[in-house]
N, C-alpha and C positions, 0 to 999 in steps of 0.2 A: 670382725670383719663381715661375718654372716648375718650378725645381728645390725650392723648398720645397712647392710643391703637390703634387711627386712624392713627396716625401719624407712628408709627412703622409698621402697616401693608402697610400704604404707600409708605416707604422706601423699604421695602421686596420687594413689586411688581416693584418699579424701578430698584433695583438690580439684580432680576430674567428678567426685560425685558433687562437691560445692558447687562448681560450675554448673552443672544441668538443674541442679535443685535451685539456684537461686538467678538465675540467668534471666531475664526479660524476655517474654515470646516474643517472637518475630512475626508478623502479620504478613501473610501471604499477599502479594500485590494482585490488582485484578489483571485478568488475563485480557490479552489483547487480539482483536481479530483480525485478521489477515486475508487479503483476495488469496483462494486456492488455485494450485495449478499444477501440473503433473512434476514438475520440477521444485516445487516449493514443498518443504515440510513443516509442518505445522502440529506441535505438540511430538507426541509420536506418529503421527500418519502423514502420507500423501492424500489429498484429497482434490478431485478435479472432474467437471463435469466434462461426459466424453458422448462426443455427438453423433459416433458408429453405434454405440450402444443404446443411445438416449437416456441415460442413467446418470448420476452421482456416483462415482465410483472411487474405491480406499484403499491404501495398500500401506503396509509397512516397507515396504521396499520400494528403491527409487524406480526399480524396474520391472517390467512386467503389467500385464492388463488388470491385475488388482481385484477386487470383488466388487459387486454392486451394493452401494449403500443403499441406493433408493432407485426406482425405476419409476419414470415418467409417465402420468397416465395415458391412456389412449387419446388419440389427436393432440400430443401434445410434446415438447420437447423441452429439456433443460438448458437452463441458460448462464450458467453462472454460479457462483456460490462463495461464500466466506465463513471461515471457521477459527476457531480458539482451540481445538486441539479438543473440544471434549462437546459442543455444539455446531451445528451447520446451519446455516441458512443459506436457503437456495432459491431460483426461480422457474418456473415453469411455463413456457409459452403455448398460447393458444393460438392460432393463425385464423384472422378475419379478412373479411373482404375491404379492400382500400388500399393494397400495396404492400410490399415487402415489409415494410416498418411501422404496420398497423396491426397490432395483436394483442390480446389479451394477456395478463400476466398474472399468475398467483405464486404466492411468498410463502413457505413454508419454513418449519425447522424442524431437526431430529437430532438427536443423540448420536453419537459417532459409534455408538455398538448397533445402531438401527430401532431403537426404542424411541417412546415419547413423540412420535412424528404429531405434528400439528400444522394447520394453515394459520397463517398469520394475518395476510390481506390481501388485498387485488389491487393492480395499478394497470394502466396501459403502456406497452413500448417500452418496454424495460429491455436495458442493455445487459447488465449484471448490479447484483448485490455490492458494494464498495467500502461500506465502514458500517460500525456499530460503535454506538456510546450510551450507556445508561436507560435503556429501554426504547433507544431509538435506531432504526435503521435505515440506512444512507444507501441509497439506489440510483443508479443512473440508467436516464429514460431518455429516448431518441424522441427529437422533435418530431412528430409525422408528417412534415413537409420538409425534412434537409435531414436526411441520413448523418451527415456531419455533423449536425449541433445534437450535442448531448447536455442536457440539464440534470441537476443532482436534488434529486427528492428526498425527503425525511418521514419516513413510515413510524409511527407508534406501534411497537410491536403487540402491545394489550388491546387498543382498541381497532387496531387494522386501517386507522386514516390515514392519510398523506398528503404532504402540498409540496410545493418546488420550493427549492430555500437557496439553490445559485443558478442562476440563468447563463445557458451557455458555457458551462464549466462541469468537468468530471473528476473526483477525487485520484489524484497522484499518490498522496501520501497521508498519513495520519500519525499524530502524535496523542493520544488520552485524546482530550478534549477538542483537540484542534484537527482541523482537514486543510492540505493543501488541494487547490483546484485551479486546473486549467482547460481551456476549449479543448474540443477534439477535432482537429483539423485533417490528422495524415499526412501534415506536411510538416520539414522542417524552416519555422519562420518564427518569428516573433509574435509572442503572444501573451494575453493577459494572466497575471496570476493572482490568486485571492489564497487568503487564509480564513478560515470559518472557525468561527467560535460556535462550537455544540453549545454549552451551556447557556451563552447569551442568545445563540441564534441570528448573530450580525458576521458579515464577511467583510473582512480590509482587504482594498487591492493594493498589492504591494509594487507591482511596475505594470507598464503595457507591452515591454518588448523582454519579456523573458525567454530564455533559452530551456533550460531544464532547472528543476528544484526540489528541494527533500529537506527532511529534519534530519539532524545529527545533535546527538544530545539535548540539549536546551536551547537549541537555535534553528533558524531556519537559516539553508544556504542555498543560494540561489546565482543563474547566470544572465545577464543583463545583457542584451544587445546594445551595442555603441555606434557600428558601422559596419556597412557591407551585409546589409537583411539582405535576405532569399539568394545569396552567394554562394558558393563553396569554398571563399575565402571570407571570413566575417571577423570582427571584432568584438570581443567581449569583455565584461569586467565582472567580477565576482562580489558578492555582497553577503551579507548576514544581518539579521534581526532576530527580535526576540520572538517566542512564540506567538505572542499575539501581535505580533506585527509592527515592533516599536524597536527604539534605537538601530535602525540602519547602518552600516558599516561596510564600507569600501575593503574588500581583503586584498584584491588582484586588480590594478587599476586596466591594465591592456593584456589581453590574451588573445591571439588569433588562431583560428581554426574553421573547420565548416560545421562541426555542433560541439555540444557539450553532453556529457552524459552525468554519472554520478557524482557527487559533490558531498565530501565529508569534511569534518574540522579540522583536518590535517592536507587535504589533497583535492583537486579535480580531475576528473578524467574527460578526455576530449579526443575528436577525431580529425584528421586533418588529409581530405580528399582532393586530387588534382584533376585537369582536365582529360586524363585518360583514365579514369575511374580507379585510380590506383588508392587504396585507403591505407593509412597508417593510424594507430593508437597510440595517446602520450597519457601517462598521470604527471603534473603538476602539483609540485610541493609547496605550501606555503610558506614553511621557514626558512627552507634553501632556495627560493625562489628559482627553481630549475624544472624543467622538463624531462621524462624519462620515457624512451619508447618501449611500450609493453605489448604483450598478445592480446589476440580478440579473448581468450579467456579469462585474462585478468580484467580488461575495460568492461567484459559483460557482469563481473563479480561471479 
C-alpha cells in the first residue's frame, strides 16, 4: 500500500512538472487605460484629480485622502487623468484671458511610483484625457464659444502634435481600438452616437437618437428613442451591433421609461420617473423579457 501511494505521488509530480515544462507560454494582453476617479480602482490603485489640493492623488484604499502623485505647477490646476495602473496621463490647465473655457493645457505622463515624469504636448481648452491606443492619446476639448460642446482630439504622444478627430462628441467608452462617442449636452435627450476606429481613424454614426451606449464583450449595445423624446415617459428600443458598427440587431422592440443607463449582453438598466419627481430603478432581462425593480446602488453598478 505504501509503495502504491509513493508511486501515485511520483506520477503526479511528473505530470505537474511536464505541464510546467511543455505548456505554451501565455502572452500578457495589452493593458487598458481607463478614466480615473476616486471610486474607480485601476490595477492596484485609486487615482484621481483633486481640485482642493490641485494635484493628482493616488491610494491603495478606497477611502482617505491618499497621497499626491504629482502637484500642478504654479498658476495651473489639474484637469483629469487616465491610467492603466502603471502609467498616468494627466492634464494641467493654465487660465488665459478670454473666458472661463479659454486656457492653455499641458499634457504629461508619469509612472504610478512618481518616476519618469515627462511632458507630452500642449493643447487648448482641454476637459480631460479620455482614452489611449497604441501611441495616441484621445482628449476631450471644449469648444471656445460653447462650453456644452466638446470635441475629441488625438495627440501623438511621441511628437506632441494633435488634431480633432470627432466633432461635437466625447468618448463615453473604449474597447481596444474602438471608441464610443456622444455629444455632451448635460440633458437627457436623443443624441448622435458614433463608433470611432483608432486604427483607421474613421468614425461611423450608429444613430441620431441614442439614449445610452456601451461595449459588452465583442458588441456594442445601445438604446434608441422611438417616441416621447424630451419627456419623462419615453419609448426606447435596445439594439446591438459589431464593434465596427455593422450587423445591427434589435434585441428589445419596446421599452418604456424616462432614461436608460448601463446595457450589457444580458440586460438593460433604466429609470422611471413620475410627475411628482419620484424615481424608480429597473433591470430588464433580455432572455426572460421581464423587468425587476432594483435599488439605486444596483442601478449605478
